[in-house]
PDB file of N, CA, C and O in Angstrom:
ATOM      1  N   PRO A   1     173.574 -89.509  37.195  1.00  0.00           N
ATOM      2  CA  PRO A   1     172.859 -90.132  38.301  1.00  0.00           C
ATOM      3  C   PRO A   1     172.322 -89.063  39.257  1.00  0.00           C
ATOM      4  O   PRO A   1     173.000 -88.077  39.548  1.00  0.00           O
ATOM      5  N   LEU A   2     171.134 -89.269  39.724  1.00  0.00           N
ATOM      6  CA  LEU A   2     170.514 -88.356  40.676  1.00  0.00           C
ATOM      7  C   LEU A   2     170.360 -89.045  42.023  1.00  0.00           C
ATOM      8  O   LEU A   2     170.211 -90.265  42.095  1.00  0.00           O
ATOM      9  N   SER A   3     170.395 -88.266  43.072  1.00  0.00           N
ATOM     10  CA  SER A   3     170.104 -88.796  44.398  1.00  0.00           C
ATOM     11  C   SER A   3     168.621 -89.142  44.460  1.00  0.00           C
ATOM     12  O   SER A   3     167.855 -88.689  43.610  1.00  0.00           O
ATOM     13  N   PRO A   4     168.198 -89.932  45.442  1.00  0.00           N
ATOM     14  CA  PRO A   4     166.772 -90.234  45.549  1.00  0.00           C
ATOM     15  C   PRO A   4     165.916 -88.964  45.658  1.00  0.00           C
ATOM     16  O   PRO A   4     164.839 -88.890  45.066  1.00  0.00           O
ATOM     17  N   GLY A   5     166.383 -87.988  46.397  1.00  0.00           N
ATOM     18  CA  GLY A   5     165.651 -86.726  46.511  1.00  0.00           C
ATOM     19  C   GLY A   5     165.611 -85.985  45.187  1.00  0.00           C
ATOM     20  O   GLY A   5     164.592 -85.396  44.827  1.00  0.00           O
ATOM     21  N   GLY A   6     166.722 -86.017  44.463  1.00  0.00           N
ATOM     22  CA  GLY A   6     166.790 -85.372  43.156  1.00  0.00           C
ATOM     23  C   GLY A   6     165.865 -86.037  42.155  1.00  0.00           C
ATOM     24  O   GLY A   6     165.214 -85.362  41.358  1.00  0.00           O
ATOM     25  N   ARG A   7     165.807 -87.376  42.197  1.00  0.00           N
ATOM     26  CA  ARG A   7     164.892 -88.109  41.304  1.00  0.00           C
ATOM     27  C   ARG A   7     163.443 -87.754  41.613  1.00  0.00           C
ATOM     28  O   ARG A   7     162.638 -87.548  40.704  1.00  0.00           O
ATOM     29  N   GLY A   8     163.114 -87.684  42.909  1.00  0.00           N
ATOM     30  CA  GLY A   8     161.756 -87.335  43.303  1.00  0.00           C
ATOM     31  C   GLY A   8     161.395 -85.932  42.864  1.00  0.00           C
ATOM     32  O   GLY A   8     160.290 -85.696  42.374  1.00  0.00           O
ATOM     33  N   SER A   9     162.314 -85.004  43.035  1.00  0.00           N
ATOM     34  CA  SER A   9     162.091 -83.620  42.625  1.00  0.00           C
ATOM     35  C   SER A   9     161.906 -83.526  41.114  1.00  0.00           C
ATOM     36  O   SER A   9     161.026 -82.816  40.627  1.00  0.00           O
ATOM     37  N   HIS A  10     162.737 -84.243  40.393  1.00  0.00           N
ATOM     38  CA  HIS A  10     162.669 -84.278  38.934  1.00  0.00           C
ATOM     39  C   HIS A  10     161.326 -84.839  38.468  1.00  0.00           C
ATOM     40  O   HIS A  10     160.683 -84.284  37.577  1.00  0.00           O
ATOM     41  N   GLU A  11     160.916 -85.942  39.082  1.00  0.00           N
ATOM     42  CA  GLU A  11     159.656 -86.582  38.697  1.00  0.00           C
ATOM     43  C   GLU A  11     158.469 -85.685  39.039  1.00  0.00           C
ATOM     44  O   GLU A  11     157.508 -85.613  38.273  1.00  0.00           O
ATOM     45  N   PHE A  12     158.527 -85.001  40.178  1.00  0.00           N
ATOM     46  CA  PHE A  12     157.457 -84.073  40.555  1.00  0.00           C
ATOM     47  C   PHE A  12     157.330 -82.972  39.511  1.00  0.00           C
ATOM     48  O   PHE A  12     156.221 -82.639  39.093  1.00  0.00           O
ATOM     49  N   ALA A  13     158.458 -82.404  39.087  1.00  0.00           N
ATOM     50  CA  ALA A  13     158.433 -81.354  38.058  1.00  0.00           C
ATOM     51  C   ALA A  13     157.847 -81.889  36.756  1.00  0.00           C
ATOM     52  O   ALA A  13     157.063 -81.200  36.102  1.00  0.00           O
ATOM     53  N   ASN A  14     158.214 -83.097  36.378  1.00  0.00           N
ATOM     54  CA  ASN A  14     157.667 -83.698  35.155  1.00  0.00           C
ATOM     55  C   ASN A  14     156.155 -83.867  35.251  1.00  0.00           C
ATOM     56  O   ASN A  14     155.431 -83.560  34.304  1.00  0.00           O
ATOM     57  N   ILE A  15     155.683 -84.351  36.384  1.00  0.00           N
ATOM     58  CA  ILE A  15     154.247 -84.578  36.566  1.00  0.00           C
ATOM     59  C   ILE A  15     153.490 -83.254  36.526  1.00  0.00           C
ATOM     60  O   ILE A  15     152.452 -83.163  35.869  1.00  0.00           O
ATOM     61  N   THR A  16     153.981 -82.238  37.208  1.00  0.00           N
ATOM     62  CA  THR A  16     153.283 -80.948  37.235  1.00  0.00           C
ATOM     63  C   THR A  16     153.266 -80.286  35.860  1.00  0.00           C
ATOM     64  O   THR A  16     152.392 -79.464  35.586  1.00  0.00           O
ATOM     65  N   GLN A  17     154.209 -80.630  34.996  1.00  0.00           N
ATOM     66  CA  GLN A  17     154.245 -80.079  33.640  1.00  0.00           C
ATOM     67  C   GLN A  17     153.524 -80.982  32.643  1.00  0.00           C
ATOM     68  O   GLN A  17     153.475 -80.676  31.452  1.00  0.00           O
ATOM     69  N   GLY A  18     152.973 -82.078  33.117  1.00  0.00           N
ATOM     70  CA  GLY A  18     152.248 -82.992  32.236  1.00  0.00           C
ATOM     71  C   GLY A  18     153.162 -83.823  31.351  1.00  0.00           C
ATOM     72  O   GLY A  18     152.746 -84.267  30.280  1.00  0.00           O
ATOM     73  N   LEU A  19     154.390 -84.040  31.776  1.00  0.00           N
ATOM     74  CA  LEU A  19     155.351 -84.813  30.977  1.00  0.00           C
ATOM     75  C   LEU A  19     155.419 -86.243  31.497  1.00  0.00           C
ATOM     76  O   LEU A  19     156.190 -86.554  32.405  1.00  0.00           O
ATOM     77  N   SER A  20     154.606 -87.097  30.910  1.00  0.00           N
ATOM     78  CA  SER A  20     154.607 -88.502  31.307  1.00  0.00           C
ATOM     79  C   SER A  20     155.886 -89.174  30.806  1.00  0.00           C
ATOM     80  O   SER A  20     156.598 -88.637  29.957  1.00  0.00           O
ATOM     81  N   LEU A  21     156.157 -90.348  31.345  1.00  0.00           N
ATOM     82  CA  LEU A  21     157.326 -91.107  30.896  1.00  0.00           C
ATOM     83  C   LEU A  21     157.215 -91.396  29.408  1.00  0.00           C
ATOM     84  O   LEU A  21     158.215 -91.352  28.691  1.00  0.00           O
ATOM     85  N   GLU A  22     156.012 -91.692  28.937  1.00  0.00           N
ATOM     86  CA  GLU A  22     155.807 -91.966  27.513  1.00  0.00           C
ATOM     87  C   GLU A  22     156.158 -90.745  26.660  1.00  0.00           C
ATOM     88  O   GLU A  22     156.830 -90.884  25.637  1.00  0.00           O
ATOM     89  N   LYS A  23     155.717 -89.563  27.062  1.00  0.00           N
ATOM     90  CA  LYS A  23     156.027 -88.342  26.309  1.00  0.00           C
ATOM     91  C   LYS A  23     157.525 -88.062  26.314  1.00  0.00           C
ATOM     92  O   LYS A  23     158.100 -87.691  25.291  1.00  0.00           O
ATOM     93  N   ARG A  24     158.151 -88.243  27.473  1.00  0.00           N
ATOM     94  CA  ARG A  24     159.595 -87.994  27.555  1.00  0.00           C
ATOM     95  C   ARG A  24     160.369 -88.973  26.679  1.00  0.00           C
ATOM     96  O   ARG A  24     161.329 -88.585  26.014  1.00  0.00           O
ATOM     97  N   ASN A  25     159.960 -90.235  26.675  1.00  0.00           N
ATOM     98  CA  ASN A  25     160.638 -91.235  25.841  1.00  0.00           C
ATOM     99  C   ASN A  25     160.424 -90.961  24.358  1.00  0.00           C
ATOM    100  O   ASN A  25     161.335 -91.161  23.554  1.00  0.00           O
ATOM    101  N   THR A  26     159.227 -90.503  23.987  1.00  0.00           N
ATOM    102  CA  THR A  26     158.958 -90.155  22.588  1.00  0.00           C
ATOM    103  C   THR A  26     159.860 -89.004  22.154  1.00  0.00           C
ATOM    104  O   THR A  26     160.458 -89.059  21.079  1.00  0.00           O
ATOM    105  N   LEU A  27     159.963 -87.969  22.975  1.00  0.00           N
ATOM    106  CA  LEU A  27     160.844 -86.839  22.662  1.00  0.00           C
ATOM    107  C   LEU A  27     162.298 -87.298  22.553  1.00  0.00           C
ATOM    108  O   LEU A  27     163.012 -86.901  21.632  1.00  0.00           O
ATOM    109  N   ARG A  28     162.729 -88.131  23.491  1.00  0.00           N
ATOM    110  CA  ARG A  28     164.107 -88.645  23.477  1.00  0.00           C
ATOM    111  C   ARG A  28     164.379 -89.409  22.180  1.00  0.00           C
ATOM    112  O   ARG A  28     165.438 -89.253  21.572  1.00  0.00           O
ATOM    113  N   GLN A  29     163.425 -90.229  21.763  1.00  0.00           N
ATOM    114  CA  GLN A  29     163.590 -91.010  20.532  1.00  0.00           C
ATOM    115  C   GLN A  29     163.647 -90.101  19.308  1.00  0.00           C
ATOM    116  O   GLN A  29     164.441 -90.334  18.396  1.00  0.00           O
ATOM    117  N   GLN A  30     162.803 -89.060  19.286  1.00  0.00           N
ATOM    118  CA  GLN A  30     162.820 -88.113  18.160  1.00  0.00           C
ATOM    119  C   GLN A  30     164.156 -87.391  18.084  1.00  0.00           C
ATOM    120  O   GLN A  30     164.680 -87.165  16.993  1.00  0.00           O
ATOM    121  N   ILE A  31     164.703 -87.031  19.222  1.00  0.00           N
ATOM    122  CA  ILE A  31     166.005 -86.347  19.244  1.00  0.00           C
ATOM    123  C   ILE A  31     167.103 -87.286  18.745  1.00  0.00           C
ATOM    124  O   ILE A  31     167.957 -86.888  17.953  1.00  0.00           O
ATOM    125  N   LEU A  32     167.074 -88.532  19.212  1.00  0.00           N
ATOM    126  CA  LEU A  32     168.122 -89.483  18.836  1.00  0.00           C
ATOM    127  C   LEU A  32     168.075 -89.883  17.364  1.00  0.00           C
ATOM    128  O   LEU A  32     169.103 -90.262  16.803  1.00  0.00           O
ATOM    129  N   THR A  33     166.911 -89.807  16.729  1.00  0.00           N
ATOM    130  CA  THR A  33     166.806 -90.195  15.326  1.00  0.00           C
ATOM    131  C   THR A  33     166.874 -89.002  14.374  1.00  0.00           C
ATOM    132  O   THR A  33     166.693 -89.163  13.167  1.00  0.00           O
ATOM    133  N   MET A  34     167.130 -87.816  14.903  1.00  0.00           N
ATOM    134  CA  MET A  34     167.199 -86.618  14.061  1.00  0.00           C
ATOM    135  C   MET A  34     168.391 -86.705  13.116  1.00  0.00           C
ATOM    136  O   MET A  34     169.483 -87.104  13.522  1.00  0.00           O
ATOM    137  N   ASP A  35     168.183 -86.331  11.859  1.00  0.00           N
ATOM    138  CA  ASP A  35     169.285 -86.348  10.906  1.00  0.00           C
ATOM    139  C   ASP A  35     169.943 -84.960  10.827  1.00  0.00           C
ATOM    140  O   ASP A  35     169.449 -83.980  11.386  1.00  0.00           O
ATOM    141  N   ARG A  36     171.049 -84.919  10.129  1.00  0.00           N
ATOM    142  CA  ARG A  36     171.844 -83.696  10.034  1.00  0.00           C
ATOM    143  C   ARG A  36     171.065 -82.545   9.401  1.00  0.00           C
ATOM    144  O   ARG A  36     171.172 -81.406   9.858  1.00  0.00           O
ATOM    145  N   ALA A  37     170.286 -82.822   8.361  1.00  0.00           N
ATOM    146  CA  ALA A  37     169.524 -81.775   7.670  1.00  0.00           C
ATOM    147  C   ALA A  37     168.479 -81.163   8.590  1.00  0.00           C
ATOM    148  O   ALA A  37     168.279 -79.948   8.585  1.00  0.00           O
ATOM    149  N   THR A  38     167.816 -81.993   9.373  1.00  0.00           N
ATOM    150  CA  THR A  38     166.810 -81.486  10.310  1.00  0.00           C
ATOM    151  C   THR A  38     167.474 -80.632  11.380  1.00  0.00           C
ATOM    152  O   THR A  38     166.966 -79.565  11.724  1.00  0.00           O
ATOM    153  N   LEU A  39     168.579 -81.082  11.898  1.00  0.00           N
ATOM    154  CA  LEU A  39     169.304 -80.317  12.916  1.00  0.00           C
ATOM    155  C   LEU A  39     169.750 -78.967  12.362  1.00  0.00           C
ATOM    156  O   LEU A  39     169.643 -77.951  13.049  1.00  0.00           O
ATOM    157  N   ALA A  40     170.243 -78.947  11.140  1.00  0.00           N
ATOM    158  CA  ALA A  40     170.671 -77.691  10.512  1.00  0.00           C
ATOM    159  C   ALA A  40     169.485 -76.752  10.319  1.00  0.00           C
ATOM    160  O   ALA A  40     169.607 -75.548  10.542  1.00  0.00           O
ATOM    161  N   ARG A  41     168.332 -77.294   9.905  1.00  0.00           N
ATOM    162  CA  ARG A  41     167.139 -76.470   9.702  1.00  0.00           C
ATOM    163  C   ARG A  41     166.667 -75.861  11.028  1.00  0.00           C
ATOM    164  O   ARG A  41     166.317 -74.682  11.080  1.00  0.00           O
ATOM    165  N   VAL A  42     166.659 -76.650  12.079  1.00  0.00           N
ATOM    166  CA  VAL A  42     166.235 -76.165  13.393  1.00  0.00           C
ATOM    167  C   VAL A  42     167.213 -75.111  13.907  1.00  0.00           C
ATOM    168  O   VAL A  42     166.795 -74.088  14.450  1.00  0.00           O
ATOM    169  N   ALA A  43     168.501 -75.354  13.739  1.00  0.00           N
ATOM    170  CA  ALA A  43     169.503 -74.384  14.184  1.00  0.00           C
ATOM    171  C   ALA A  43     169.349 -73.069  13.438  1.00  0.00           C
ATOM    172  O   ALA A  43     169.440 -72.000  14.042  1.00  0.00           O
ATOM    173  N   GLU A  44     169.119 -73.134  12.147  1.00  0.00           N
ATOM    174  CA  GLU A  44     168.940 -71.912  11.356  1.00  0.00           C
ATOM    175  C   GLU A  44     167.709 -71.144  11.825  1.00  0.00           C
ATOM    176  O   GLU A  44     167.719 -69.917  11.925  1.00  0.00           O
ATOM    177  N   ARG A  45     166.655 -71.894  12.109  1.00  0.00           N
ATOM    178  CA  ARG A  45     165.404 -71.242  12.511  1.00  0.00           C
ATOM    179  C   ARG A  45     165.519 -70.566  13.878  1.00  0.00           C
ATOM    180  O   ARG A  45     165.076 -69.430  14.046  1.00  0.00           O
ATOM    181  N   TYR A  46     166.105 -71.249  14.843  1.00  0.00           N
ATOM    182  CA  TYR A  46     166.089 -70.746  16.209  1.00  0.00           C
ATOM    183  C   TYR A  46     167.381 -70.082  16.669  1.00  0.00           C
ATOM    184  O   TYR A  46     167.363 -69.322  17.637  1.00  0.00           O
ATOM    185  N   LEU A  47     168.492 -70.347  16.006  1.00  0.00           N
ATOM    186  CA  LEU A  47     169.769 -69.819  16.470  1.00  0.00           C
ATOM    187  C   LEU A  47     170.368 -68.752  15.567  1.00  0.00           C
ATOM    188  O   LEU A  47     171.378 -68.147  15.926  1.00  0.00           O
ATOM    189  N   ALA A  48     169.773 -68.505  14.405  1.00  0.00           N
ATOM    190  CA  ALA A  48     170.282 -67.466  13.517  1.00  0.00           C
ATOM    191  C   ALA A  48     170.153 -66.115  14.224  1.00  0.00           C
ATOM    192  O   ALA A  48     169.150 -65.866  14.892  1.00  0.00           O
ATOM    193  N   PRO A  49     171.153 -65.243  14.085  1.00  0.00           N
ATOM    194  CA  PRO A  49     171.136 -63.961  14.809  1.00  0.00           C
ATOM    195  C   PRO A  49     169.858 -63.151  14.605  1.00  0.00           C
ATOM    196  O   PRO A  49     169.383 -62.511  15.543  1.00  0.00           O
ATOM    197  N   GLU A  50     169.298 -63.168  13.402  1.00  0.00           N
ATOM    198  CA  GLU A  50     168.094 -62.368  13.164  1.00  0.00           C
ATOM    199  C   GLU A  50     166.858 -62.971  13.825  1.00  0.00           C
ATOM    200  O   GLU A  50     165.830 -62.301  13.926  1.00  0.00           O
ATOM    201  N   ASN A  51     166.938 -64.219  14.275  1.00  0.00           N
ATOM    202  CA  ASN A  51     165.808 -64.871  14.921  1.00  0.00           C
ATOM    203  C   ASN A  51     165.916 -64.923  16.438  1.00  0.00           C
ATOM    204  O   ASN A  51     164.989 -65.371  17.112  1.00  0.00           O
ATOM    205  N   ARG A  52     167.032 -64.472  16.974  1.00  0.00           N
ATOM    206  CA  ARG A  52     167.224 -64.541  18.416  1.00  0.00           C
ATOM    207  C   ARG A  52     166.627 -63.303  19.070  1.00  0.00           C
ATOM    208  O   ARG A  52     167.029 -62.174  18.787  1.00  0.00           O
ATOM    209  N   LEU A  53     165.682 -63.532  19.928  1.00  0.00           N
ATOM    210  CA  LEU A  53     165.099 -62.457  20.711  1.00  0.00           C
ATOM    211  C   LEU A  53     165.435 -62.739  22.168  1.00  0.00           C
ATOM    212  O   LEU A  53     164.898 -63.671  22.768  1.00  0.00           O
ATOM    213  N   SER A  54     166.307 -61.949  22.721  1.00  0.00           N
ATOM    214  CA  SER A  54     166.677 -62.178  24.105  1.00  0.00           C
ATOM    215  C   SER A  54     167.065 -60.861  24.755  1.00  0.00           C
ATOM    216  O   SER A  54     167.320 -59.862  24.083  1.00  0.00           O
ATOM    217  N   ALA A  55     167.101 -60.888  26.036  1.00  0.00           N
ATOM    218  CA  ALA A  55     167.501 -59.715  26.792  1.00  0.00           C
ATOM    219  C   ALA A  55     168.551 -60.134  27.811  1.00  0.00           C
ATOM    220  O   ALA A  55     168.497 -61.230  28.371  1.00  0.00           O
ATOM    221  N   ILE A  56     169.485 -59.260  28.034  1.00  0.00           N
ATOM    222  CA  ILE A  56     170.533 -59.497  29.008  1.00  0.00           C
ATOM    223  C   ILE A  56     170.570 -58.286  29.920  1.00  0.00           C
ATOM    224  O   ILE A  56     170.620 -57.149  29.452  1.00  0.00           O
ATOM    225  N   GLY A  57     170.546 -58.527  31.199  1.00  0.00           N
ATOM    226  CA  GLY A  57     170.648 -57.434  32.153  1.00  0.00           C
ATOM    227  C   GLY A  57     172.063 -57.345  32.697  1.00  0.00           C
ATOM    228  O   GLY A  57     172.626 -58.344  33.144  1.00  0.00           O
ATOM    229  N   ILE A  58     172.631 -56.160  32.658  1.00  0.00           N
ATOM    230  CA  ILE A  58     173.986 -55.954  33.153  1.00  0.00           C
ATOM    231  C   ILE A  58     173.964 -54.766  34.093  1.00  0.00           C
ATOM    232  O   ILE A  58     173.444 -53.702  33.758  1.00  0.00           O
ATOM    233  N   MET A  59     174.525 -54.957  35.254  1.00  0.00           N
ATOM    234  CA  MET A  59     174.647 -53.831  36.177  1.00  0.00           C
ATOM    235  C   MET A  59     176.098 -53.365  36.093  1.00  0.00           C
ATOM    236  O   MET A  59     177.007 -54.033  36.585  1.00  0.00           O
ATOM    237  N   ALA A  60     176.297 -52.230  35.473  1.00  0.00           N
ATOM    238  CA  ALA A  60     177.649 -51.715  35.290  1.00  0.00           C
ATOM    239  C   ALA A  60     177.566 -50.212  35.060  1.00  0.00           C
ATOM    240  O   ALA A  60     176.490 -49.649  34.856  1.00  0.00           O
ATOM    241  N   SER A  61     178.702 -49.600  35.097  1.00  0.00           N
ATOM    242  CA  SER A  61     178.734 -48.173  34.806  1.00  0.00           C
ATOM    243  C   SER A  61     178.529 -47.953  33.313  1.00  0.00           C
ATOM    244  O   SER A  61     178.770 -48.851  32.507  1.00  0.00           O
ATOM    245  N   GLU A  62     178.093 -46.779  32.958  1.00  0.00           N
ATOM    246  CA  GLU A  62     177.906 -46.443  31.548  1.00  0.00           C
ATOM    247  C   GLU A  62     179.231 -46.555  30.801  1.00  0.00           C
ATOM    248  O   GLU A  62     179.262 -46.971  29.643  1.00  0.00           O
ATOM    249  N   GLU A  63     180.304 -46.191  31.452  1.00  0.00           N
ATOM    250  CA  GLU A  63     181.632 -46.271  30.841  1.00  0.00           C
ATOM    251  C   GLU A  63     182.000 -47.727  30.525  1.00  0.00           C
ATOM    252  O   GLU A  63     182.530 -48.016  29.452  1.00  0.00           O
ATOM    253  N   ALA A  64     181.719 -48.637  31.457  1.00  0.00           N
ATOM    254  CA  ALA A  64     182.029 -50.053  31.230  1.00  0.00           C
ATOM    255  C   ALA A  64     181.186 -50.617  30.082  1.00  0.00           C
ATOM    256  O   ALA A  64     181.676 -51.422  29.290  1.00  0.00           O
ATOM    257  N   LEU A  65     179.933 -50.200  29.995  1.00  0.00           N
ATOM    258  CA  LEU A  65     179.069 -50.677  28.917  1.00  0.00           C
ATOM    259  C   LEU A  65     179.542 -50.163  27.567  1.00  0.00           C
ATOM    260  O   LEU A  65     179.545 -50.905  26.584  1.00  0.00           O
ATOM    261  N   LYS A  66     179.940 -48.905  27.513  1.00  0.00           N
ATOM    262  CA  LYS A  66     180.465 -48.348  26.257  1.00  0.00           C
ATOM    263  C   LYS A  66     181.729 -49.090  25.835  1.00  0.00           C
ATOM    264  O   LYS A  66     181.929 -49.349  24.648  1.00  0.00           O
ATOM    265  N   LYS A  67     182.576 -49.432  26.795  1.00  0.00           N
ATOM    266  CA  LYS A  67     183.792 -50.182  26.485  1.00  0.00           C
ATOM    267  C   LYS A  67     183.430 -51.566  25.924  1.00  0.00           C
ATOM    268  O   LYS A  67     184.043 -52.030  24.962  1.00  0.00           O
ATOM    269  N   ALA A  68     182.425 -52.222  26.534  1.00  0.00           N
ATOM    270  CA  ALA A  68     181.990 -53.533  26.046  1.00  0.00           C
ATOM    271  C   ALA A  68     181.423 -53.414  24.639  1.00  0.00           C
ATOM    272  O   ALA A  68     181.661 -54.293  23.811  1.00  0.00           O
ATOM    273  N   ASN A  69     180.682 -52.355  24.348  1.00  0.00           N
ATOM    274  CA  ASN A  69     180.130 -52.154  23.006  1.00  0.00           C
ATOM    275  C   ASN A  69     181.239 -52.005  21.973  1.00  0.00           C
ATOM    276  O   ASN A  69     181.080 -52.435  20.831  1.00  0.00           O
ATOM    277  N   ASP A  70     182.346 -51.407  22.356  1.00  0.00           N
ATOM    278  CA  ASP A  70     183.472 -51.254  21.433  1.00  0.00           C
ATOM    279  C   ASP A  70     184.099 -52.609  21.094  1.00  0.00           C
ATOM    280  O   ASP A  70     184.724 -52.761  20.045  1.00  0.00           O
ATOM    281  N   GLU A  71     183.928 -53.598  21.992  1.00  0.00           N
ATOM    282  CA  GLU A  71     184.563 -54.901  21.811  1.00  0.00           C
ATOM    283  C   GLU A  71     183.690 -55.913  21.067  1.00  0.00           C
ATOM    284  O   GLU A  71     184.209 -56.902  20.548  1.00  0.00           O
ATOM    285  N   VAL A  72     182.378 -55.687  21.004  1.00  0.00           N
ATOM    286  CA  VAL A  72     181.501 -56.633  20.294  1.00  0.00           C
ATOM    287  C   VAL A  72     181.305 -56.164  18.868  1.00  0.00           C
ATOM    288  O   VAL A  72     181.295 -54.969  18.574  1.00  0.00           O
ATOM    289  N   ASP A  73     181.151 -57.134  18.000  1.00  0.00           N
ATOM    290  CA  ASP A  73     181.034 -56.828  16.582  1.00  0.00           C
ATOM    291  C   ASP A  73     179.579 -56.914  16.148  1.00  0.00           C
ATOM    292  O   ASP A  73     179.053 -58.015  15.980  1.00  0.00           O
ATOM    293  N   GLY A  74     178.923 -55.785  15.964  1.00  0.00           N
ATOM    294  CA  GLY A  74     177.584 -55.749  15.405  1.00  0.00           C
ATOM    295  C   GLY A  74     176.447 -56.000  16.370  1.00  0.00           C
ATOM    296  O   GLY A  74     175.286 -55.891  15.977  1.00  0.00           O
ATOM    297  N   LEU A  75     176.732 -56.328  17.606  1.00  0.00           N
ATOM    298  CA  LEU A  75     175.674 -56.580  18.582  1.00  0.00           C
ATOM    299  C   LEU A  75     175.794 -55.569  19.720  1.00  0.00           C
ATOM    300  O   LEU A  75     176.127 -55.927  20.850  1.00  0.00           O
ATOM    301  N   GLU A  76     175.526 -54.345  19.418  1.00  0.00           N
ATOM    302  CA  GLU A  76     175.696 -53.282  20.405  1.00  0.00           C
ATOM    303  C   GLU A  76     174.645 -53.386  21.500  1.00  0.00           C
ATOM    304  O   GLU A  76     173.464 -53.609  21.235  1.00  0.00           O
ATOM    305  N   LEU A  77     175.102 -53.221  22.732  1.00  0.00           N
ATOM    306  CA  LEU A  77     174.210 -53.263  23.875  1.00  0.00           C
ATOM    307  C   LEU A  77     173.562 -51.898  24.071  1.00  0.00           C
ATOM    308  O   LEU A  77     174.195 -50.867  23.845  1.00  0.00           O
ATOM    309  N   GLU A  78     172.312 -51.894  24.488  1.00  0.00           N
ATOM    310  CA  GLU A  78     171.566 -50.666  24.694  1.00  0.00           C
ATOM    311  C   GLU A  78     171.614 -50.275  26.171  1.00  0.00           C
ATOM    312  O   GLU A  78     171.484 -51.122  27.054  1.00  0.00           O
ATOM    313  N   ILE A  79     171.799 -48.992  26.419  1.00  0.00           N
ATOM    314  CA  ILE A  79     171.867 -48.503  27.790  1.00  0.00           C
ATOM    315  C   ILE A  79     170.475 -48.049  28.233  1.00  0.00           C
ATOM    316  O   ILE A  79     169.855 -47.200  27.593  1.00  0.00           O
ATOM    317  N   THR A  80     169.999 -48.622  29.330  1.00  0.00           N
ATOM    318  CA  THR A  80     168.742 -48.213  29.937  1.00  0.00           C
ATOM    319  C   THR A  80     169.016 -47.929  31.396  1.00  0.00           C
ATOM    320  O   THR A  80     169.429 -48.819  32.139  1.00  0.00           O
ATOM    321  N   THR A  81     168.792 -46.711  31.806  1.00  0.00           N
ATOM    322  CA  THR A  81     169.033 -46.344  33.196  1.00  0.00           C
ATOM    323  C   THR A  81     167.773 -46.602  34.010  1.00  0.00           C
ATOM    324  O   THR A  81     166.682 -46.167  33.643  1.00  0.00           O
ATOM    325  N   LEU A  82     167.937 -47.313  35.114  1.00  0.00           N
ATOM    326  CA  LEU A  82     166.795 -47.607  35.974  1.00  0.00           C
ATOM    327  C   LEU A  82     166.825 -46.738  37.216  1.00  0.00           C
ATOM    328  O   LEU A  82     165.940 -46.842  38.064  1.00  0.00           O
TER     329      LEU A  82
END
């Protein structure tokens, strides 16, 4: 549940993005009728490690970052000094 102000803010964001109630309901219906095979295919496409392109910013000492790299398996963080 949203407050009246929250509902108004939400609706304003939807309107500015061109998301009509009809479009939102169509998307909701497509999500609700998705089968397991489709969900698995989408997850493989967008969530597989080789398909994830993202960046994470960490403000820490070089020593702390090296320690974190020792703890992660195969996803080493890169050090960039700003």
